[in-house]
N, C-alpha and C positions, 0 to 999 in steps of 0.2 A: 503494500499499499504505498504509495507515493502522495506527494503533494498535489498532484492532479487527477487524483481519483475521485474526489468530492465533486469538483466541478464537471467532471466527465460524466459522472453517475447523474446528476441535478440535470445536466444538458440533455443526456439519453431519454430520462424520463419525461422531460419537458416534449421532446420531439414525438415521443410515444403518444403521450397526452393529446398533442396537437392532432397528430394522424387520427386517434382514437374519435376525437371531437370533429373533423373535417368530414370523417366517412360516416358517422351518424347525421350529421347535417346534409348529406348527398342522399340517404336513403329516406328522408322524412318527406311526407307530402305536403304540398302548399304551394301557394303561388310564388312566382318567381319575383325576385326584387323588381321594383319598378324601373329603377334606372342606377346606373353606377355614378357615385358621386365623387368627382375628381378634388374636389377643393380639401377635403378632409386627408385623402390619401397622399396628396402633395404637402400638405402642411405638417404631417406627422413625420413624413420622411425628411422634410427640412430641419424639423426641430431635433432630429436626431443627428442630422449632419452639424447643426450648429453645436450641440454638445459636443460632438466627437472633433470639430475643429477648434472650437472655444475655450475647452477645458483648462487648457496649460497656459494659452496666455491671458486669459481672464481670470481664472481661479473659479473654483467650485461653486460658490455661493451666485456671482454674477452669471454663471454660465447656467445655471439651473433656472434663474429669474428668466432668462432669455428663452431657453428651452420650453418652459411652461407656458410663457406668453405667447409663443408661436404656436405651439400645440392647442392652447384655448382658444384660438381664432378658427379652429377647424369646427366648433360646435357653435353655429349662430346663434343659439338659445342662452348660453354661457354668460352670465353678467360679468362685468369688468371687475367688481368687487370679490366677486367669486374667485375669479381667476387669479387676481392680486393675493389673497389670502392663501389661495393653493400653492403659487409660487413660493410665497414666504416660509409658509410650514413646510414644503418639500425642500426648499434650500438649506433652511435651519434643521431640518431633521437628517438630511443627507450628511451635512457638515459633522452633525454629533455622530451619526453611526458610521460613517466611512473614513474620517479622519480621526477623530478621537477615540472611539471604540475600537475599530480596526487595526487603526494605526496605517491606512494607506499613506503614501508619500504624495498627497495632491496638495497643492496651494489652496488655501480657502478665499482669499482675496488676491486681486491683481496686483502687479507689482508698484502700481502708482498709487494704491491705497496704502501701502506699507510705509 
């Protein structure tokens, strides 16, 4: 048992679970979706790309605020206040869990804030 066993096991279980959910969805009877919504798809992919590209230069806190803000625009019914509260709560929680508790070597703040 090496250091990669747990992530590999979790990733494999998630992949199997995804396949099971997809197969169950294909077997169900029902009306097909009315149309494909491109806006949420593009904005969620953009939020992931922003996180991947901005986490090192901007720090974890600011990057999560940006990523959640972009992802929040995928839902037209989400209020700006709910998006802001979610972004701040996720940023604070992520900094506590990943940097403080797990000890990951991530900068919390961008260099110009220090």
